[in-house]
C-alpha positions as CSV (number, residue, x, y, z in Angstrom):
1,A,-4.5,28.6,32.7
2,G,-3.0,32.0,30.8
3,G,-4.2,34.2,28.6
4,R,-5.2,33.1,25.0
5,Q,-2.2,33.8,22.6
6,L,-1.8,33.5,18.5
7,G,0.6,30.7,17.4
8,R,0.8,28.3,13.9
9,I,-0.5,24.8,14.6
10,A,1.3,22.4,12.4
11,T,-0.7,19.1,11.4
12,V,0.2,16.4,8.6
13,G,-3.0,15.5,6.5
14,A,-3.6,11.7,5.1
15,D,-1.5,12.2,1.9
16,G,1.4,13.1,4.0
17,T,1.0,17.0,3.2
18,P,1.8,19.4,6.0
19,H,-0.9,21.8,7.3
20,V,-0.1,25.0,8.9
21,V,-2.8,27.3,10.2
22,P,-2.9,30.4,12.5
23,V,-4.8,29.4,15.6
24,A,-5.7,31.0,19.3
25,F,-4.0,29.0,22.5
26,L,-3.5,29.0,25.8
27,Y,-1.3,27.0,28.0
28,N,-2.6,24.9,30.6
29,A,-0.3,25.1,33.4
30,A,-2.5,22.4,35.1
31,R,-1.8,20.0,32.9
32,D,1.6,21.1,31.0
33,T,-0.1,21.2,27.9
34,I,-0.7,23.5,24.9
35,D,-4.4,24.1,24.3
36,V,-5.4,24.9,20.9
37,G,-9.6,25.9,20.4
38,G,-11.4,27.9,17.6
39,R,-14.8,28.3,15.9
40,D,-16.1,24.9,14.7
41,L,-13.1,23.4,16.0
42,E,-14.2,19.8,15.2
43,D,-15.3,20.7,11.1
44,T,-11.6,21.6,10.5
45,K,-8.9,19.8,9.0
46,K,-6.4,20.5,11.9
47,F,-8.4,18.7,14.1
48,R,-9.2,15.6,11.8
49,D,-5.5,15.4,11.4
50,V,-4.8,15.4,14.9
51,A,-7.3,12.7,15.5
52,R,-5.5,10.6,13.0
53,T,-2.4,11.1,13.8
54,G,-2.1,12.1,17.1
55,R,1.1,14.6,16.9
56,A,0.5,18.1,16.2
57,A,3.1,21.0,16.9
58,I,3.2,24.5,17.5
59,V,5.1,27.8,16.7
60,V,4.6,31.5,18.3
61,D,7.4,33.7,17.2
62,D,7.4,37.6,16.9
63,L,9.8,40.6,16.4
64,A,11.9,41.7,19.8
65,S,13.3,44.4,17.2
66,T,13.2,45.3,14.0
67,D,16.6,47.5,13.7
68,P,18.3,45.6,14.9
69,W,16.5,42.2,13.5
70,H,15.7,40.2,16.7
71,P,13.5,37.6,15.8
72,R,12.2,35.2,19.0
73,G,10.4,32.1,18.9
74,I,9.5,28.7,20.2
75,E,8.2,25.8,18.6
76,V,6.4,22.7,20.6
77,R,6.1,19.6,19.0
78,G,4.5,16.6,20.8
79,R,1.5,14.0,21.4
80,G,-1.7,15.6,20.0
81,E,-5.3,15.0,21.0
82,A,-8.2,15.8,19.7
83,I,-10.9,16.1,22.2
84,A,-14.6,16.3,21.2
85,M,-16.2,17.2,24.4
86,P,-17.2,18.9,26.6
87,T,-15.3,21.6,24.6
88,P,-13.6,20.8,21.5
89,L,-10.1,21.6,21.6
90,I,-6.5,20.0,20.8
91,R,-4.4,19.0,23.3
92,I,-0.6,19.1,22.6
93,H,1.5,17.3,25.0
94,P,5.2,18.8,24.9
95,E,7.8,16.3,24.0
96,R,10.4,18.4,21.8
97,I,10.6,22.2,22.7
98,V,13.2,24.6,20.3
99,S,13.2,28.3,21.2
100,W,15.7,31.1,19.2
101,G,15.8,34.6,20.4
102,I,14.8,34.3,23.6
103,D,17.7,32.8,25.7
104,P,21.8,33.8,24.3
105,R,21.9,31.0,22.1
106,P,19.1,28.8,20.5
107,S,18.1,25.9,22.6
108,A,16.5,22.7,22.3
109,R,15.2,19.7,24.4
110,T,13.4,16.8,25.0
111,V,10.7,16.8,27.4
112,A,9.1,13.5,27.2
113,E,9.9,10.5,25.0
């Protein structure tokens, strides 16, 4: 697995309200998943949302340059697992990946259905 990075996870609450918060994550190459951790993760709204819906998305972006303006990023959407043991984590299994500012043209691809 690679090093920890910072991104924003998106989940949906029981009432349909979107919930977006910053999180630490890592790419789990062995499983080809995005693994999200955090302090007291099992007690968080994001953990409960994923446990209930089985869905999540994460966005990682930055500015490659401010002059000229050059934002870049990637969004990963997919099936989510709220795993309690042995170490609590949210595991996102990519189904759709959208990127911008990384390749010459924005791209989107479905990786699982």
